Every structure is written in structure tokens, then in C-alpha cells.
N, C-alpha and C positions, 0 to 999 in steps of 0.2 A: 619443502624444496629449498636447498641451500643455494644462494646466489653469491653474496659476500657477507662479511660480518656485519655490515651496516646497511645492506639492501635486503629487505625481507619480503618474501612472497605472501600476498594476502588473498589470492584469488579463490574461486570456487569452481566445482564441477557441476555441470547441469546434465543429469542423466534422465530428466523427465522430457526434454524437448525431442520431438520426432522430426520436425522440419525446421531447419535453421533458415531464418528470413522467409519463412512460409513456403519454401520450395526445395531446399536441399536436404535430402535424407541424411540423418546423422545417427546411424545405428549405435555408435559408441559415444553418443552425446557430444558435448563440447565444453571447453573451459572458458571462463571469463577471468582474465588475469588482471591483477592490480598489484602494486608494489609500494613499499614504504622505504624511504631513504632516511635513516636516522643520523642526525647531525645536530649542531647547535640549533639549527632550525630544521624541523622535520618536514619532509615533503611526501605527500601521497600521490602516486602516479595512477590516475584514472580510477574509476569505480567499477561496478558490475551491474548486471541486469537487476532491475527493481525487484524481481521475485526473490532474489538472494540478498537483499539489502541487510536484513537482520544478521544473517550468517557472516556477511562481509564486515559489518561494523563490529561484530564480536571478534573477528580475526584482527581487525585494526586495533581495537582496544587492548587486546592481549599483547600485540607487537609493540604498541606505544609504551606499555609498562609504566603508566602514570604520566608520560609526557603528553604534550598537546601538539597537533600538527600546525605548522605555520602556513603551509601552502597545500592546496589541492591543484595538481596540474591536470588539466583536461586536454588530452591530445586529440580526441575524436568524439563527436557528439552522437554517434549512433546509439540507440537505446540499450543495446547489449553491453555497452561500456559506460554510458553516461546515465543509465537509468536510476542510479542511486545518488546522484549529485544532490538532489533536494533533501534526501534523508540525511546525508552527510552534513549539509549546510545547517540543518536544524540541530544536529547533534553538536556541531562545532561552530558556533556563531561567530567566533573571532578569526577563523581561518580565512586567508586570502585565496580567492579562486583565480587561477592562472590559466589563460588560454589565448587563442588567436582572436582577432577582431571579428571574424565571421562566426565564431562559436557562440558569442554571447547573445546575439539575436535568436539563435536556435534554442538556447536555454530558456529565453522568454517564451518561445513557442511551446516548449515542452512543459515548463514549470510555472509560467506566468510571471517570471522575474528574470532580469539579466544581472542580478547581483551587483548593481552599479555602485553600491556603497562599500563593496569589499572585493573588487576585482582588480586584476593586473593584466593588461593586454600586452602580449609579447609578439614579436615578429622575428623573422630570420635574422640571425646574428646576435640577438639579445642573450645575455647571460644572467642567470639567477644564482647568487652565491648563498649556499646553505651553511658554510663553515669550511670544512675540508672538501666538501663536494661542490662542484660547479655544474649547473645545468645549462647547456648550450642548445638553443632552440633552432630547429631547421624546418622551414616551411615545406609541406608536402601536399599542395593542393591537388584534389581529385585523385588521391590515393587512399580511399576512393570517394571521399566527400570533399567539398571545397575548403572546409575549415581546418583540415588535418595539419597538425604539426608532429614532428618526432623530436626526441630529446636525447642528446648525448651527454653523459656524465663523464667528465674528462679524467677525474682522479682514479676511477675504477675501470675506465674504458668500456662502459656499458652503453649500448644503444637501446633506448626504449622506442620500439619501432612501430607503435600503433598497430594497425592491422597487418602491416608488412611482416612476412616470414611466419605467419600464423598457419594453423591447420585445424581441420575438423578433428573431433575426438577428445574425450575427457582425459585428464592427465593420469587417471588410474587405469587406463587401458593400454595394453602393450601392443603397439603396432608401429611399423616404420613411418618415418616422417614423410617420405616422398609422395606416395600416391594420394594421401588425403590433403597434403599441402598443395599438390598440383590441382586437384579437384576444387579446393578452396580458392586458389588464386584465379584459375580460369573462370570459375563461376562468378566470382564477386569482383575481382579486380581486372579481369581480362580485357575489358574495353579500354582501360587506361594505360596501355603499354608505354606510350610516350612520356606520360607523367612519372611512371615507375622508372623509366630510363633516366629521367632528369634527377630523380632522387638517388639512384644508384651512383651517378656521377658525383653527387655531393658526398655520399657515404664513402666513396673511394678515397677521399681526402682525410678520413678519420681513422685513427688507430683503434680498431674495435676488437675487444677480447671476448665480448658476450653480447648476445642479442636477446632482449626481453620483449616478446610480442604480446599482443592482447588476447591471442588464442594460442593454445598449444604449448609445447615445452620451451623452456629457456634453452637457448642454443649456445654452447660453449666450445665445442670441438668441430673441426672441419668446416669452419665458417666459409671457406672458399667454395665448398660444394653448394651451400645454400645460395650464396651470391651468384654462382654460375647458373643455377636453376632459374633464379629470378631474371637474370640477364637474357637467357634463352626465351623464357615465357613472355617477357615484356617486349622482346624484339620479334616475337612470332616466328622464331626459328624452330624447326623440329628438334626434339631431343635425340631421336634415333630413327634409323630406317625401319619401316614396317608398314603394313597395310591395314587400315580400318575399313571394315565393310559394315555400313549402317543401312538397315533395310526395314521395310514394312511388307507384310504379305497377308492378303485377305484369305485366300483359300489354299495357300501353301505352294503355289507355283513359282512365285518370286523367291521364296525361301529355297526351293530346289535349284533355282538359278544361282543363288548365292553359294550353295553347297558345291555346285559344279565349278564355280569360279575358284573356290578354295583348292579343289583338286587340280585345276588347270594352272593355278599359280605355282603349285608344287612341281608340276610337270615342266613348267617353263623355267625352273631353276631358281625360284624365289626362296631364299633361305631366311629372309627376315620374318619376324612374327606377323601372323595374320589374325586379327581380332575381330569378331563379329558381334553386332549389337542388334537385337530385335527391338526396334524403337517403341513398340507398343508395350513392351514388358520390362525393359531394362531401366536402370537408373539413368535418366537423361543426362544428368550432370557428369556421370562417369563416361558416357559416350562422347560428350563434348570434350572432356579432358583428354580422352584417348585420341581424338582427332587432332588435338594440339601436340600430343606426344610424338606421333609418327608422321612420316613425310608423305604418305599416300592415303587417299580416302576414296572409297567407292560408295556411291549412293544408289540404292536400288529400291524402286517403289512402283506402285500402280498409279495409273491415271484414275482420278477420282473426282467426279463432278466437274469435269473439264479442267481439273487442276491436279494436285498431288495429294496423296493420303495425308490426313491431318498430322499424324505423329512425325512424318518426314518434314512437313512444312514447319512444325515447331522446332525440330532439330536444326534445320537450316536457319531459322530465325535466330536461334541461340548463337550459331556460328557467326552470322552477319553482325549481330549486336556486339560480339566480342572481337571484331576486326580480324576474323580468320583470313589468313593469307599465306603465301609462300609454300603452297602445296601442289601436288599433282593429283588430279581427280579422274575418276572413271564414272560413267553414268550407265545405269541399267533401268529401262522402263518396261512396264507391262501395260497392255490395253487390249480389250477385246474387239473394239471397233475403230476408235481413233486414238492410238497411243500418242500422248503428248506430254508425258511426265518429264521426259528429259529436257524438253524445251522449257517447261515451267521451272524445273530445278535450276537450269542455267540462268534463266532470267532472275530468279530470286538471289542468285549468287553474284549478280553483276556489280554490287557495291564492294565486293571483296577484291583485294589487290593481289596481283602476281599469282594467280591460279593458272595452271596449265592443264588442259583437258586432254586425255588420251584420245587419239583420232577415232577409235571405234566406239560408237554408241550402240549398246545392245538393245534391240527392240524385240520383246516377246509378245506374240499374239495369243494371249490367254495362257498358253502352256509352252514349255520348251519344245522345240522341234530341231531338225537338223540345221536349219539356217541360224537360229538364235544360239544354238550350242557352238557353232563355228565362230560366231561373233564373240562369245564368251572366251573361247580359246584365244582369239586374236587380242582381246582386251587384256587377258592374263599375260600374254607375251609383251604387250606394250608397258604394262605396269611392272613387269619383272626386269625390264631393261635397266 
């Protein structure tokens, strides 16, 4: 992958991983990105997962072509990026390790040493001169760990963005950036919208020609599109109009209600996309990402053990944990003797800001009847407005 004549890609593709961070399905794998800046003093930007240390060190040795790295810049201590620090440190014992003050105690936690004899602590505003290249460090706390820094190289106008602007998927898979970048952002960084907004304000003052993230492709064109997406996602604003219907159904009756709602939305004049997720069977992260993408969400589930069905409870937990807000909601509950799912769902969502609920709450007594079908038609009209 070509970046510039003096900035070389060192990363690796991981096609063996099935669950990223132990929970996100990655059918197309993921990349661990690392970069080398060649200059009078060479700097390595981050490492890779420890399982790929040998491959990465071979890539580095080839790129160095007999030179030695003066610096290793560690922007983020999560093991998918920092896992090969110790292997690097043993291979290059003279190299200075550059990172934030909060990163070095984490290194001691992971590797048993904080490299006190060879470290350089940097903070916001510090500049590291390599020769023709200058590294300007920008603090990015809680995007999405507290030690994170990002780095702007001013001569080539390259932003090394840590986990920012990354996506799921290995670099040898051909897929659009948006869907997997959205799922990645909402799942991993979604809780930290205010911190991302703060970083975007800092980035607005930089002349950026290229973004080099720690996952996914290097971004060189239409940078405004990527910045716009991050602004929307981190401010919790919908990307577009549309209705997500997330449901669980034990014996199929709630599913039939969902199917009827789809028809009634069309009858009510809703021309926006309507997307359904069976929460017991779908990729939960994809359902959560869709709820952030569109401006309306319907939750449909059964009363279960005087609460709600477990998959729905998990789904709402994911929304609440990621500061879900600024949406219009509809509720559908099912119960054979004491329907109470709607009340339980509303209570679980109380921590979310700026949610408006459609007036009609659909209550199904075991199976659809004339009354609940009429409620679904009313809910469809309210959501279609």
C-alpha cells in the first residue's frame, strides 16, 4: 500500500480471528496497521497484535533496508496494536519508546516493564523532529482508552489517527468503508461521543491530506465524507430517515405483528427504508449500528419472567451503554396474562436522552386480534408522520 515515498505501510491482515474483542463478528477479518516514517531518524508508528509479531518485524526489517529505528511511537495500548511492543523492544534495544504518560504504566502491566531507561513521554502540543518530518502530538483521551494520542505529521499532512476512522475487514477484502466503519465506531467508540467531538474540533485546525488509522484502509480521498460521518455518529444524530424494527418472538406471534407493522407503514405513506432484526438470530452489533443510522426505532418483544426477553434486554443494554439518543421510538409488547414488556423497556431506556415515544403502545394478548391490529395501524401512522 503506497502512502508517500517516505511513509511505508507495515501492517498485517488477520484472517483467523472470528470475534474481534471477543464479541464483534468479523467475517472478513481485520487489519492491524503500523507505519514507518523514513528520515534522518526513522520512526515506527505503533505495532500489531502479538500473534503477528514475527510477520510484522519482517515487514519492518525489509522497509528499514539496513537502517535502525530511532523511535517507536505508541499511540494506543490496546493489545491488538501494542501486543508486539516487547518483541520490538528486544529486537531494537536502542530505540526510544514514545508515548503518553498514561501509556507507560499500561506497558508495565502488559510486559512487566515501563521502559524507564529508554522512554520519551509526550503530551499535547509536543513536537518530535525526525529531520524533514515533524510529529505533532495531540491528546485524545477516551477515544477510546485514556492514554490515547494521535499524531500529525506536518510535512506530508498525514494524520495517524489511532483507532479513529478505522473499520472491520482485512485490507485484501473488497467492501465499502461505510457499513463496517459504522459498526466498528458504534460498537467500540460509541460511548465516547463527547471525546470524539473534542478530537474533531482539534482536527479541524489541521491541514489533513491523508488519514492513517490503526484498522482499515488509508484514507486519501473525500476526507470530508469520513469527517462528516464521525461528526454525526459522535453527536448521536441520525444519518438518514428510516425505521428499524428490532424484535424477539418466541412462537411467531410477535413476528407476525412486526410483519403487519411493515405493511401498515407502507400504507401510511412511509417511503423511508424499514429494516428488521430478529435479535435472537442477527448480528447484534449490526442491529445496534442500524439503530444509530436511522431516526426511528421500534422495539417489539414478549413479557418474559416478569421482564423482557433476554435478547431484547441485551440489545437495549447495548443502546444505553452507547448513549443512544435523539430518536423516535415505538413499543410493541406481547403477554398472555400480564403484559408488561413495554413498561420494562421504557424503564430500561430511562438513562437515554431526548427519546420521544409514539403515543400508541401496542399490546398483544398472546396473538394478534382486531384490537392489537388497530393499534399497530395507529402506531404506523404515528411513525410515518
